Structure formats: C-alpha cells, structure tokens
C-alpha positions as CSV (number, residue, x, y, z in Angstrom):
1,M,-3.1,11.4,2.4
2,Q,-2.3,8.9,-0.3
3,S,-3.5,5.3,-1.1
4,M,-1.0,2.6,-1.7
5,T,-2.2,1.4,-5.2
6,G,-1.2,3.2,-8.4
7,F,0.3,2.8,-11.8
8,G,3.0,4.8,-13.7
9,R,4.8,4.5,-16.9
10,S,7.3,6.6,-18.9
11,D,9.2,6.2,-22.1
12,K,12.3,8.3,-22.6
13,E,14.8,8.4,-25.6
14,I,18.2,10.5,-25.6
15,D,20.7,10.1,-28.3
16,G,19.6,6.8,-29.5
17,R,19.3,5.4,-26.0
18,A,15.6,4.4,-25.3
19,I,14.3,3.4,-21.9
20,S,10.9,2.2,-20.8
21,I,9.8,2.2,-17.1
22,E,6.7,0.7,-15.7
23,L,5.6,0.9,-11.9
24,K,2.9,-1.1,-10.4
25,C,1.8,-0.4,-6.6
26,V,-0.4,-2.3,-4.3
27,N,-1.0,-2.7,-0.5
28,H,1.8,-3.7,1.6
29,R,2.6,-3.3,5.5
30,F,6.0,-1.8,4.4
31,L,7.7,-0.6,1.3
32,D,8.7,-3.8,-0.8
33,I,10.4,-2.8,-4.0
34,N,10.8,-5.6,-6.6
35,I,12.9,-4.7,-9.8
36,R,13.0,-6.3,-13.2
37,M,15.4,-5.2,-15.6
38,P,18.2,-6.3,-18.1
39,R,21.2,-7.8,-16.2
40,F,23.9,-5.4,-17.7
41,L,21.6,-2.6,-15.8
42,G,22.2,-4.1,-12.6
43,L,24.7,-1.7,-11.4
44,F,21.8,0.9,-11.2
45,E,19.5,-1.2,-8.8
46,E,20.4,0.7,-5.8
47,F,19.9,4.1,-7.5
48,V,16.3,2.8,-8.6
49,R,15.6,1.7,-5.0
50,Q,16.8,5.0,-3.6
51,T,14.9,7.1,-6.0
52,V,11.6,5.0,-5.2
53,R,12.2,5.4,-1.5
54,K,12.3,9.2,-1.9
55,R,8.8,9.3,-3.3
56,L,7.1,6.4,-1.7
57,N,6.7,5.2,2.0
58,R,4.6,2.1,1.9
59,G,3.2,-0.5,-0.5
60,R,4.4,-3.3,-2.8
61,V,6.3,-1.6,-5.8
62,D,7.0,-3.7,-8.9
63,V,9.5,-1.9,-11.2
64,F,9.9,-3.2,-14.9
65,I,12.8,-1.7,-17.0
66,N,13.5,-2.2,-20.6
67,Y,16.3,-0.8,-22.7
68,Q,17.1,-0.5,-26.3
69,S,19.9,1.3,-28.1
70,S,19.8,2.4,-31.8
71,R,23.2,4.2,-31.6
72,D,25.7,3.2,-34.4
73,D,28.3,2.6,-31.8
74,A,26.2,0.2,-29.6
75,K,27.5,-2.9,-31.4
76,S,31.0,-4.2,-32.3
77,V,31.8,-7.1,-34.6
78,D,35.0,-9.1,-33.9
79,I,36.2,-11.5,-36.6
80,N,38.0,-14.5,-35.6
81,M,40.7,-14.9,-38.2
82,A,42.1,-18.0,-36.6
83,V,39.0,-19.7,-37.3
84,I,38.6,-18.4,-40.6
85,R,42.2,-19.5,-41.9
86,A,41.2,-23.0,-40.4
87,Y,38.1,-23.0,-42.5
88,L,40.1,-21.9,-45.6
89,S,42.8,-24.6,-45.0
90,A,40.2,-27.3,-44.7
91,A,38.6,-26.1,-47.9
92,E,41.9,-26.4,-49.8
93,D,42.4,-29.8,-48.4
94,I,39.1,-31.0,-49.6
95,E,39.7,-29.3,-53.0
96,M,43.1,-31.2,-53.5
97,S,42.0,-34.4,-51.9
98,A,38.6,-34.9,-53.4
99,G,38.9,-32.9,-56.7
100,I,35.9,-30.7,-55.5
101,E,36.2,-27.0,-56.8
102,N,36.6,-24.5,-53.8
103,D,33.8,-22.2,-54.4
104,I,33.6,-20.8,-50.9
105,T,32.6,-17.1,-50.8
106,M,33.0,-14.1,-48.2
107,S,29.2,-14.6,-47.1
108,D,29.8,-18.3,-46.8
109,M,32.7,-17.8,-44.7
110,L,30.9,-15.3,-42.4
111,S,27.9,-17.5,-41.7
112,L,30.2,-20.3,-40.5
113,P,30.1,-21.0,-36.8
114,E,32.6,-19.1,-34.5
115,T,33.9,-16.9,-37.4
116,V,32.0,-13.6,-36.2
117,K,31.0,-12.6,-32.7
118,V,28.8,-9.6,-32.2
119,R,28.9,-7.7,-28.7
120,D,27.4,-4.8,-27.1
121,I,29.8,-1.9,-26.5
122,D,30.0,-0.8,-22.9
123,E,27.3,2.1,-22.3
124,D,28.0,5.5,-21.0
125,E,27.1,4.9,-17.3
126,E,26.4,8.6,-16.5
127,A,24.3,9.0,-19.5
128,L,22.3,5.7,-18.8
129,K,22.0,6.9,-15.0
130,E,20.4,10.3,-16.2
131,L,18.1,8.7,-18.7
132,I,16.9,6.2,-15.9
133,G,16.6,8.9,-13.4
134,Q,14.3,11.0,-15.7
135,A,12.1,8.1,-16.9
136,L,11.6,6.7,-13.3
137,N,10.7,10.1,-11.9
138,D,8.1,10.5,-14.5
139,A,6.7,7.2,-13.7
140,L,6.7,8.1,-10.0
141,D,4.8,11.3,-10.7
142,M,2.0,9.5,-12.4
143,V,2.0,6.8,-9.4
144,V,1.9,9.8,-6.8
145,N,-0.8,11.6,-8.7
146,A,-2.9,8.4,-8.8
147,R,-2.4,7.6,-5.2
148,T,-3.1,11.2,-4.1
149,K,-6.3,11.1,-6.1
150,E,-7.5,7.9,-4.5
151,G,-6.3,9.1,-1.1
152,A,-8.7,12.2,-1.5
153,G,-11.6,9.7,-2.0
154,L,-10.7,7.6,0.9
155,K,-10.5,10.7,3.2
156,K,-14.0,11.8,2.1
157,D,-15.5,8.4,2.9
158,I,-13.6,8.1,6.2
159,S,-14.5,11.5,7.3
160,M,-18.2,10.8,6.6
161,R,-18.1,7.6,8.7
162,L,-16.3,9.5,11.6
163,D,-19.1,12.0,11.6
164,I,-21.5,9.0,11.9
165,L,-19.5,7.7,15.0
166,K,-19.6,11.1,16.5
167,S,-23.2,11.2,16.2
168,L,-23.5,7.6,17.6
169,T,-21.3,8.7,20.5
170,S,-23.4,11.8,21.3
171,E,-26.5,9.6,21.4
172,I,-24.9,7.0,23.7
173,E,-23.8,9.9,26.0
174,G,-27.3,11.3,26.0
175,K,-28.9,8.0,26.7
176,S,-26.4,7.0,29.5
177,D,-27.8,9.8,31.6
178,T,-31.2,8.1,31.8
179,V,-30.1,4.7,32.1
180,V,-29.6,4.7,35.9
181,Q,-32.9,6.5,36.4
182,E,-34.8,3.9,34.2
183,Y,-33.1,1.1,36.1
184,K,-34.1,2.7,39.4
185,E,-37.7,3.1,38.4
186,K,-38.0,-0.4,37.1
187,L,-36.4,-2.0,40.1
188,E,-38.5,0.0,42.4
189,Q,-41.7,-1.2,40.5
190,R,-40.6,-4.7,40.5
191,L,-40.0,-4.7,44.2
192,K,-43.4,-3.2,44.9
193,D,-45.0,-5.9,42.7
194,L,-43.2,-8.6,44.8
195,I,-43.8,-7.2,48.2
196,G,-47.0,-5.5,47.9
197,T,-47.5,-2.9,50.5
198,T,-44.5,-3.5,52.5
199,D,-42.3,-0.7,53.0
200,L,-39.0,-0.9,51.0
201,D,-35.6,-1.0,52.8
202,E,-34.3,2.4,51.4
203,N,-30.7,1.9,52.3
204,R,-30.6,-1.4,50.6
205,F,-32.4,-0.1,47.6
206,N,-30.2,2.8,47.1
207,T,-27.1,0.7,47.5
208,E,-28.4,-1.6,44.7
209,V,-29.0,1.4,42.6
210,A,-25.5,2.8,43.4
211,I,-23.8,-0.6,42.6
212,F,-25.7,-0.5,39.2
213,A,-24.7,3.0,38.3
214,D,-21.1,2.3,39.1
215,K,-21.1,-1.0,36.8
216,C,-22.8,0.9,33.9
217,N,-21.0,4.1,34.0
218,I,-19.3,4.9,30.8
219,T,-18.3,8.4,31.2
220,E,-14.5,7.6,30.8
221,E,-15.3,5.5,27.6
222,I,-17.2,8.5,26.3
223,V,-14.4,10.8,27.1
224,R,-11.8,8.6,25.4
225,L,-14.2,8.1,22.4
226,K,-14.6,11.8,21.8
227,T,-10.8,12.4,22.2
228,H,-9.9,9.4,19.5
229,L,-12.5,10.6,17.2
230,E,-11.1,14.3,17.4
231,T,-7.8,13.2,16.9
232,F,-8.7,11.0,13.9
233,M,-10.5,13.9,12.1
234,K,-7.4,16.1,12.7
235,D,-5.0,13.5,11.4
236,L,-6.9,13.3,8.2
237,D,-5.6,16.7,7.2
238,K,-1.9,15.8,8.0
239,Q,0.6,15.3,5.4
240,G,2.7,12.1,5.0
241,P,2.1,8.6,5.7
242,C,-0.7,8.0,8.3
243,G,-2.2,4.5,7.6
244,R,-0.4,2.9,10.8
245,R,-1.6,5.6,12.8
246,F,-5.2,5.3,11.7
247,D,-5.1,1.5,12.4
248,F,-4.0,2.3,15.9
249,L,-6.9,4.7,16.5
250,V,-9.5,2.2,14.9
251,Q,-8.3,-0.4,17.4
252,E,-8.6,2.1,20.3
253,I,-12.0,3.4,19.2
254,N,-13.3,-0.3,18.6
255,R,-12.0,-1.1,22.4
256,E,-14.2,1.8,23.7
257,F,-17.2,0.8,22.1
258,N,-16.8,-2.9,22.9
259,T,-16.4,-1.8,26.7
260,I,-19.6,0.4,26.5
261,G,-21.5,-2.6,25.0
262,S,-20.4,-4.8,27.8
263,K,-21.3,-2.4,30.3
264,S,-24.8,-1.3,29.2
265,S,-28.0,-3.5,29.1
266,D,-29.9,-0.8,27.4
267,V,-31.1,-1.8,24.1
268,D,-30.9,1.5,22.4
269,I,-27.1,1.7,23.4
270,T,-26.6,-1.8,22.3
271,N,-27.9,-0.9,18.9
272,N,-25.9,2.3,18.8
273,V,-22.7,0.2,19.5
274,L,-23.6,-2.4,16.8
275,E,-23.9,0.4,14.3
276,A,-20.7,2.0,15.3
277,K,-18.9,-1.3,15.2
278,S,-20.2,-1.8,11.5
279,E,-19.0,1.7,10.5
280,L,-15.7,1.0,12.1
281,E,-15.3,-2.2,10.1
282,K,-15.9,-0.2,6.9
283,I,-13.2,2.4,7.9
284,K,-10.8,-0.5,8.8
285,E,-11.2,-1.7,5.2
286,Q,-10.5,1.6,3.7
287,I,-7.3,2.4,5.8
288,Q,-5.8,-0.8,4.6
289,N,-5.1,0.9,1.4
290,I,-3.7,4.1,3.0
291,E,-0.1,4.8,2.9
C-alpha cells in the first residue's frame, strides 16, 4: 500500500551530457502528469509519460527536467561571410570618403551584429533517451520508496481504527440483544402506572413489543458491518492501488452505522454509533492520500 505524496531527484552525467530530473507528487483522483523541460527535449515527452505510468497509478506528478552539455561537439559557429564583406566594404568607403583610418580588427568584426551565429548541434537521440530513462527511474525509485514508507504508516493507523470499529460493532451487537427486553419491561411498567390494577391486554401488549422489535432490529446491519470491516482488514495487505476501494468501503460502513443510529433509541448504542462515525471520518481523511 502506497500513499500519493513523495519527492524524488536524480542527476546523471554520461559523456558530457548532464541531466537533472525532479519529481513532486501530491494527491489526485487520477494520474495527472505535468512535464516541464527544454523545448528541444519535447520529442521525449511521451517516453517520460509512459515511464511514469509504469511506476505510479494515482496522484498529480510534476516532472522537472533540466539538461546541459559540456561536449566539445555540442556547439557550432557559423560565420556569415556575406555580412562581413559588406562591413569591410562599408569601412573602405568611410576611409576613402572621410579620410578616417580603417583600423578594424578581427575581434571588432566578429563582435558586429549578424556576423557570427552559434547553434546547438543535433544531439544523439538514443544517447539522450538512455540518459533520461536512467535518471527518471532513479528519481521514481525515490518517490516509490517515500510513498511506500508513508503507506506503511497509513496502514498502521487505519488498522488501529478498524479494530476500534470492530470493537464498537461488537458492543452494539451485544446491546441490541437487550434493547427489546428493556423496552418490554419499560412499556409494561408504564402501562401499569397508567392503568393501575387493571389487567393488561396481553395480545395488544405483545403486538406492540413485536412491532418495536421489528423496527429496531439491526441484525442485517451488524452482519454487513462485520463483512465490510473484515474485507477492509484483508485489503490492507493487498498489493497495488486500493484507495478507491477503501473509499467505497468507508461509504458502505458509514451507511450501516447511520441505519443503526436511526433504528435505535438506546443511548449506549447511539453513543457507540457517534464514536464509530468519528473514527470513520479519520479513516476517510487518511485514505484520501492512498494510491
């Protein structure tokens, strides 16, 4: 089980080609990959996306790529001889027309606009792709390790809260067995207080108790709760993305506790339900960061 937050960085240099890749990951419903890199590396964008998709399943992933080359063949200098001849011709005209000595030098000429153009030499695409792949996977290793470590902490916390929910469910189940009996005794005492020594209508009394028992019966909810909690505990040990599954289970568990709360008028059960919903809210917050 992994979280969706993490950071990774890698710097690689091979044969004068240096690449720096930084990854930042935060929560997101889906896998959202945003890449920032020099324009000339744009042909590798899909390769970067596919590499990230192989390692991560959910989260917003910001990828920052910087590149620098120190190779001797990284640059090329083009001399525009046509422009230089035009400058020289203009200098000769000035010398002849104005009588000013032509003292133009090589360094002067090369500093004039449009005389020199420096351009990048086309890079070896295969060498660049190999370099990007190595750096990106190293950065992804850091991200996965960080997400796995945080996921272990989340698993421990959620497991503890699931144990609390199981305990509360058992308390509710034990209390539910006595709710009808307590209602029967209270109803009988209330009727006796009202009608005094007059005999009770047993049939009507038993019917009233039966109606109450049917309305407050929470056996089905308890069974479903136990099933959901057991499934949740087992899924904590499964490999791969599980955040959406956990979100569904939390909704189902919350629905069962809500139903129990609406059916029961017992103070203890109501308090147990409120405590359970509080624990569920904490679990819900935690699973927002699970992949």
